[in-house]
C-alpha positions in Angstrom: 42.3 23.4 185.3 44.6 24.3 187.6 47.7 22.3 187.5 49.1 22.8 190.9 45.2 21.4 192.6 45.4 18.4 190.0 49.2 17.8 191.7 47.9 17.9 194.9 45.2 15.8 194.6 47.0 12.9 192.8 49.9 13.3 195.6 47.3 13.1 198.2 45.8 10.1 196.8 48.8 8.3 196.2 49.6 9.3 199.9 46.2 7.8 200.9 47.0 4.7 198.9 50.4 3.9 200.0 49.1 4.5 203.9 46.6 2.1 203.6 49.3 -0.9 201.8 51.5 0.3 205.0 48.7 -0.4 207.3 48.4 -3.7 205.7 52.7 -3.8 206.4 52.6 -2.4 209.8 50.1 -5.1 211.4 51.8 -7.8 209.9 55.0 -6.9 211.3 53.7 -6.0 214.8 54.6 -1.9 214.3 52.0 1.0 215.0 50.7 2.0 212.2 51.9 5.5 213.0 55.7 4.9 212.8 55.0 4.1 209.2 53.2 7.0 208.3 55.7 9.4 209.9 58.3 7.7 208.1 56.3 8.5 204.9 56.4 12.0 205.7 60.3 12.0 206.4 60.7 10.2 202.9 58.7 13.2 201.2 60.1 15.9 203.1 63.4 17.8 203.2 66.3 14.8 203.4 64.1 12.8 201.0 62.6 13.7 198.0 62.9 17.9 199.2 59.5 18.8 199.7 60.2 21.9 202.3 57.5 22.5 204.5 57.9 24.4 208.0 54.6 26.3 208.5 54.1 25.8 212.2 50.9 27.4 212.3 49.0 25.4 209.7 50.5 22.1 211.1 48.9 23.1 214.4 45.5 24.2 213.2 45.6 20.7 211.2 46.1 18.8 213.9 43.6 20.2 215.8 41.0 19.4 213.5 42.4 16.0 213.2 42.5 15.4 217.2 38.8 16.8 216.9 38.1 13.9 214.4 40.2 11.3 216.3 38.2 11.7 219.7 34.5 11.6 218.3 35.7 8.5 216.5 37.1 7.1 219.9 33.5 8.4 221.9 31.8 7.0 219.2 33.5 3.4 219.3 33.2 3.2 223.1 30.5 1.3 224.7 29.1 3.0 228.0 28.3 -0.5 229.2 32.2 -1.2 229.5 32.9 2.5 230.5 30.6 2.6 233.1 32.7 0.8 235.9 35.7 3.1 234.6 34.9 6.8 235.0 36.4 7.2 238.1 39.7 5.6 237.0 39.9 7.1 234.1 38.8 10.8 235.0 42.1 10.3 237.9 44.3 9.6 235.7 43.3 12.2 233.2 43.4 14.9 236.2 45.4 13.8 239.0 47.7 11.6 236.9 48.6 14.2 234.3 49.5 16.5 237.1 51.8 14.0 238.8 53.1 13.3 235.7 53.8 16.5 234.6 55.3 17.2 237.6 57.4 14.6 238.0 58.8 14.4 234.4 59.9 18.2 235.1 61.4 17.5 238.2 64.2 14.9 236.5 64.3 17.4 233.5 65.9 20.0 236.0 67.8 17.2 237.7 69.3 15.5 234.8 69.1 18.3 231.8 69.6 21.8 233.6 66.8 23.0 232.4 64.6 26.0 234.5 61.5 25.0 236.1 59.1 26.7 233.5 60.9 25.1 230.7 60.8 22.0 232.0 57.2 22.2 233.0 56.2 23.0 229.2 58.1 20.0 228.0 56.7 17.8 230.6 53.0 18.8 230.1 53.7 18.4 226.3 54.6 15.0 226.4 52.8 13.3 229.7 49.5 13.0 227.6 48.7 9.5 226.1 47.5 9.7 222.9 43.8 8.3 221.9 44.7 7.2 218.1 47.2 5.0 219.5 45.4 3.5 222.4 42.0 3.2 220.6 44.0 1.1 217.7 46.5 -1.1 219.9 44.3 -1.8 223.4 41.1 -2.6 221.3 42.6 -5.9 219.6 44.0 -7.2 222.3 41.9 -9.5 224.6 41.9 -7.4 227.9 39.9 -6.8 231.1 37.5 -4.3 229.8 37.2 -2.0 232.8 41.2 -1.8 232.3 40.8 -1.1 228.6 37.7 1.3 229.3 39.7 3.0 232.0 42.9 3.6 229.5 40.5 4.8 226.7 38.7 7.1 229.0 42.3 8.8 230.3 43.4 9.4 226.6 40.2 10.5 225.7 40.1 13.3 228.1 43.6 14.0 228.9 44.1 15.9 225.8 42.1 18.7 227.1 43.7 19.8 230.6 46.9 19.1 229.0 46.5 21.4 225.9 45.1 24.1 228.6 48.6 23.3 230.6 50.5 23.8 227.7 49.0 27.2 226.3 49.3 29.0 229.7 53.0 27.8 230.2 54.0 28.7 226.3 52.4 32.2 227.2 54.2 32.9 230.6 57.6 31.7 228.9 56.9 34.2 226.2 55.8 37.3 229.1 52.1 37.1 227.5 50.6 36.1 230.7 50.9 37.0 234.4 47.6 35.9 235.8 48.0 33.9 238.9 48.5 30.3 239.3 45.7 29.5 241.4 43.4 31.8 238.9 44.6 29.9 236.0 43.8 26.4 237.6 40.5 28.0 238.4 39.9 28.8 234.7 41.2 25.7 233.6 38.5 23.6 235.8 36.0 25.6 234.7 36.5 24.9 230.8 36.8 21.5 231.8 33.5 21.4 233.4 31.7 23.7 230.7 33.2 21.5 227.7 31.6 18.3 229.4 28.2 20.0 229.9 28.1 21.3 226.3 29.3 17.9 225.2 26.7 15.9 226.6 23.9 18.5 226.2 24.6 18.5 222.5 25.0 14.6 222.1 21.6 14.3 224.0 19.9 17.0 221.5 21.2 15.2 218.7 20.4 12.1 219.5 17.0 13.4 219.9 16.8 15.2 216.7 18.2 12.1 214.5 15.5 9.9 215.6 12.9 11.9 214.7 14.5 13.2 211.4 13.6 11.2 208.3 16.5 12.4 206.3 16.5 11.8 202.2 19.2 9.7 202.1 20.4 7.1 204.6 23.8 8.1 203.6 23.3 11.8 205.4 23.2 9.9 209.1 27.0 9.3 209.4 27.9 13.0 207.8 24.9 13.9 210.4 26.4 12.2 213.5 30.4 13.7 212.9 28.9 16.9 212.4 27.1 16.8 215.8 30.6 16.0 217.4 32.2 19.0 215.6 29.8 21.5 216.4 30.1 20.3 219.9 33.7 21.5 219.7 33.2 24.4 217.8 30.9 25.6 220.1 32.7 24.6 223.2 35.4 26.4 222.1 33.8 29.6 221.1 32.2 29.8 224.7 35.8 29.6 225.9 35.5 26.1 227.2 37.1 22.9 226.2 36.2 21.3 223.2 37.9 18.5 223.2 36.0 17.1 226.4 33.1 18.9 224.5 33.6 16.6 221.3 34.7 13.1 223.2 31.7 13.5 225.5 29.6 14.2 222.1 30.3 11.1 220.3 30.0 9.2 223.8 26.5 9.9 223.8 25.6 9.6 220.4 27.8 6.1 220.0 25.5 4.6 222.6 22.3 6.1 221.9 19.8 4.2 219.3 20.1 6.1 216.0 19.2 5.0 212.5 21.9 3.7 210.8 24.3 3.4 213.6 26.3 1.3 212.6 26.9 2.5 209.4 27.9 6.3 211.1 30.3 4.5 212.9 31.8 3.2 210.2 32.2 6.0 208.4 33.8 7.5 211.6 36.5 4.8 211.8 37.2 5.6 208.4 37.5 9.7 208.8 39.7 9.5 211.9 42.2 6.8 210.0 42.2 9.6 207.2 42.9 12.5 210.2 45.9 10.2 211.2 47.5 9.3 208.2 47.4 13.1 207.0 48.5 14.1 210.9 51.5 12.1 211.2 52.6 12.3 207.4 52.2 16.2 208.0 54.4 16.1 211.2 56.7 14.0 209.2 57.1 16.6 207.0 57.8 19.0 209.3 60.8 17.3 211.1 64.0 18.0 210.0 65.9 14.6 210.5 69.6 17.1 210.7 68.7 17.9 214.2 67.5 14.3 215.7 70.8 13.0 216.2 71.2 16.0 219.1 67.6 15.2 220.1 68.8 11.1 220.9 70.3 11.9 224.5 67.8 14.1 225.9 64.7 12.0 224.2 65.9 8.8 226.3 66.8 10.4 229.6 63.4 12.0 229.2 61.5 8.9 227.8 63.1 6.8 230.6 61.7 9.4 233.8 58.4 9.7 232.1 58.1 5.5 231.7 59.4 4.3 234.9 59.0 6.8 237.2 56.5 9.7 236.6 54.0 7.4 234.7 54.0 4.4 237.4 53.8 7.1 240.2 50.9 8.9 238.5 49.0 5.5 237.8 49.8 4.4 241.6 48.5 7.6 243.1 45.3 8.2 241.0 43.9 4.5 241.4 44.7 3.9 244.7 41.2 4.5 245.8 39.4 2.1 243.3 40.9 -1.2 244.1 42.2 -2.0 240.4 44.6 -5.1 241.0 48.2 -4.7 241.0 48.7 -6.6 237.5 46.9 -4.0 235.8 48.0 -0.9 237.4 51.3 -2.3 236.1 50.1 -2.6 232.6 47.9 0.7 232.7 51.7 2.5 233.6 53.2 1.1 230.6 50.4 1.3 228.3 50.8 4.8 228.5 51.0 5.2 224.9 52.6 8.2 222.9 51.5 9.7 219.6 50.7 12.1 217.5 49.0 14.0 220.4 52.6 15.2 222.1 54.1 15.7 218.6 51.1 18.0 217.7 51.5 19.6 221.5 55.1 20.4 220.5 54.4 22.4 217.7 52.1 25.3 220.3 55.4 26.5 221.5 56.9 26.6 217.9 53.9 28.5 217.0 54.0 31.0 219.9 58.0 31.5 219.5 58.6 30.7 223.0 63.2 30.2 223.2 63.9 26.7 222.7 60.7 25.5 221.1 62.6 23.5 218.4 64.2 21.6 221.2 61.2 20.4 222.6 59.9 19.5 218.9 62.6 17.2 218.1 63.0 15.8 221.7 59.1 14.9 221.7 59.3 13.8 218.0 62.5 10.9 219.0 60.9 10.0 221.8 57.2 9.5 220.6 59.0 7.0 217.6 61.6 4.9 220.2 59.0 4.3 223.0 56.4 3.8 220.3 58.6 0.6 218.9 59.5 -0.3 222.6 56.1 -0.3 224.0 54.0 -1.1 221.0 55.1 -4.4 220.3 55.5 -5.5 223.9 51.9 -4.8 224.9 50.8 -8.1 223.9 54.1 -9.9 225.7 53.2 -7.8 229.1 49.7 -8.8 229.0 50.3 -12.7 229.0 53.4 -12.1 231.8 51.4 -10.4 234.0 48.3 -12.7 232.9 45.3 -10.6 232.7 44.8 -11.4 229.4 41.3 -12.7 228.7 40.2 -14.5 225.8 37.0 -15.9 227.0 35.1 -12.4 227.0 33.4 -11.8 223.6 34.9 -9.0 221.1 33.0 -7.2 218.7 33.5 -8.0 215.1 33.7 -5.2 212.8 31.3 -6.2 209.1 28.9 -4.1 207.2 25.9 -4.8 209.6 23.2 -3.0 207.9 21.0 -6.4 208.2 22.1 -7.1 211.9 21.1 -3.5 212.3 17.8 -4.0 211.1 17.3 -7.0 213.4 19.0 -5.0 216.2 21.4 -7.7 216.2 24.9 -8.1 217.3 28.0 -10.1 216.1 30.7 -10.9 218.2 33.7 -13.4 218.3 34.8 -16.0 221.2 38.0 -17.9 221.8 37.9 -20.5 224.2 41.5 -20.1 226.1 43.5 -23.1 227.7 41.9 -23.7 231.4 38.2 -22.2 230.5 36.1 -24.7 231.6 33.8 -24.2 228.2 36.4 -27.1 226.5 33.8 -30.0 226.4 30.4 -28.0 226.5 28.0 -29.1 224.4 26.6 -26.2 222.6 22.8 -26.8 224.3 24.6 -26.8 227.6 25.6 -23.7 227.4 21.9 -22.2 227.8 22.2 -18.9 226.1 19.1 -17.0 225.7 16.7 -17.8 223.1 17.2 -15.0 220.6 21.5 -15.7 220.9 23.0 -18.5 219.1 26.5 -19.5 217.6 26.4 -19.9 214.2 30.1 -20.8 213.1 33.3 -22.6 215.0 36.5 -22.4 213.3 38.8 -25.5 214.8 42.4 -26.2 213.4 41.7 -23.9 210.8 38.6 -25.6 209.6 35.2 -23.8 209.6 32.2 -25.6 210.0 28.5 -24.6 211.2 28.0 -26.1 214.7 24.7 -28.7 215.6 23.5 -29.6 218.9 25.8 -32.5 219.5 28.6 -29.9 218.8 31.4 -29.4 221.7 33.4 -26.5 222.1 37.0 -27.4 222.4 40.2 -25.6 223.6 41.4 -22.9 220.9 38.2 -22.9 219.3 37.2 -19.8 217.6 33.2 -18.9 217.4 31.1 -16.3 215.8 27.8 -15.7 217.9 25.1 -13.8 217.3 22.5 -12.3 219.6 19.6 -9.7 220.0 21.2 -6.5 221.0 18.7 -6.4 224.2 20.2 -10.2 225.0 24.2 -9.4 224.8 24.8 -8.7 228.3 23.0 -11.9 229.6 24.8 -14.3 226.4 28.4 -12.6 228.0 27.1 -13.4 231.7 26.2 -17.2 230.6 29.5 -17.7 228.9 31.8 -16.0 231.6 29.9 -18.6 234.2 30.2 -21.9 232.3 33.9 -20.6 231.2 34.4 -20.3 235.5 32.1 -23.2 236.6 31.5 -25.6 233.6 28.2 -26.5 232.8 26.7 -27.0 236.1 27.6 -23.3 236.9 24.2 -22.4 238.0 23.8 -25.4 240.3 27.3 -24.2 241.9 26.5 -20.9 242.1 27.8 -19.1 239.4 26.1 -17.0 237.8 28.8 -15.1 235.6 28.7 -11.6 236.8 31.4 -9.2 235.6 34.6 -8.6 238.2 37.4 -6.1 238.4 39.4 -8.1 236.2 36.8 -8.9 233.5 
C-alpha cells in the first residue's frame, strides 16, 4: 500500500478529530471556532511542525470548492418564511452595501496608507464580503428578530458573487490583462449575477420535482442527490459564464424549502459536509500563512479593520436599508454583525495566484484583520444584542435532532424560552389555545425537567419543547406571540400575534 496515502489519511482523520474537540472548546470559551481551526493550521505549518505549504493556486481551488458546500448548506437550512420579508434588505446589502463598503474602505486606505487607487480598491473588495459560515453559525444561536437575521443571511449568501467578480477584474487590471471599459464590466457583472440566479432557481425547482418522483434504492442517496444538485448548479452556471455562487445558494434555498423525501436527513448531511469544508478550509489557510510576516501587517490591518467596521460598514448599511423601514437598533446591530471569516482570506489568494504586485501584503493584512476582528465582534454580539434590546427569546427556534420519526409524521420540534416581562408568565397551558395538532411536551424549570399537564403554568425562565404539525407551525407561533404580548385574553384585546418589523 502507498505509505504516503496512508499517512495523509491518518493526518486528515487526526485533524478532523482534533477540530471536533476544538469546536467544543470554542463553544465553552465563547470563541468562534474558525480561530481554533486557523491556529491548528498555523501549528502544523512552517513555524510549528514544519509542514511547508505555499501552493496558492491549490488553496484557491479548494477554497472555492469549500465555499460552494458552505453556501449550499446555507441555502438548504434557510427558511423561506423567514427570508421572504428580508429579500429586499438582503439584496440591497449584498449589492449597494458592497459597493459603498468597497469604495469607502479604499478611500480611507488611500488616505491613511498611501496606497494607489486600483490597489486600494482591490484591498477594499477583498475585505468587504461578509462570511456565510460565520454568519450562519453565529447568528442562528442567538434569539434575534428573524427578519434582521434573515437579511444578514441573504447578504452573506449572495455578496460573495459580486465581490469575487470584482476581485478577479481588479486583479486582471493590476496585471495589465484587462482593458475593458468600466461600464462594460459593470454590465457583465450584473448579467452574470442575473444568469446565476435564473440557473440556481430553475435547477432547484427541477431537482425538487425529480427527487419527489424518484424512488431511490437507498434513503442515503437522497442527501447525496440534494447536495449534488447544488454543486451541479454552481458548475453549470460557471460553465455558462454566469455566477456559480449565486446559483448554488439559490438552488439550496429552493431545495431546502421544498417537500422532499428525507428532507431532515438531507439537511443534516449538508450541515456535516459544510462543517468538514470549514475545518479543511481554515486549517489549509492556517498552513498557508507565514507567521513571521504577520507583525508587519498588524498596523495596516488594524487601520483597515477600524475603517471597515466603524465607517464603511455603518455607511453601507444606512444607505442600503434607508428604504426598508428597519428600526435603527437593528441597523446598528447589522453594522456590527458584518462578520468576516474564511471568505476574505480565500479572496486574498486570488491576487497571489494572479501574481499581482503587493499581493502578499494584501493576504497578510486580511489574515490579521479577520483574526482580530472576529474575536472582537464574535465575542461581543450577544452583549450588543442585549444592549440594543433587540433579543426576542419568546420566538420559538428549531431543535436539531435525528428527526426521521418527526419527518414521517410531518411534524417539527421547537424550543421556547419564557423571558422576563413576558405575559406568558402564569398562563396555564390550555389558555395558550394552540392548534389541536400542536402541544407543549416538556418543560425545564430551575434545572428540573417534567412533562406538563393541563394544570401546568408557564413561569419566567421556563424552557419548553413544543411539537407541532408542519402546517400548523405558523399558527402556533402567532398564538405564542399574541399571549406573550397581551396575556391570556389576547384575542379579546384584539392581539393576533402577527409578526412585526421587530420579529
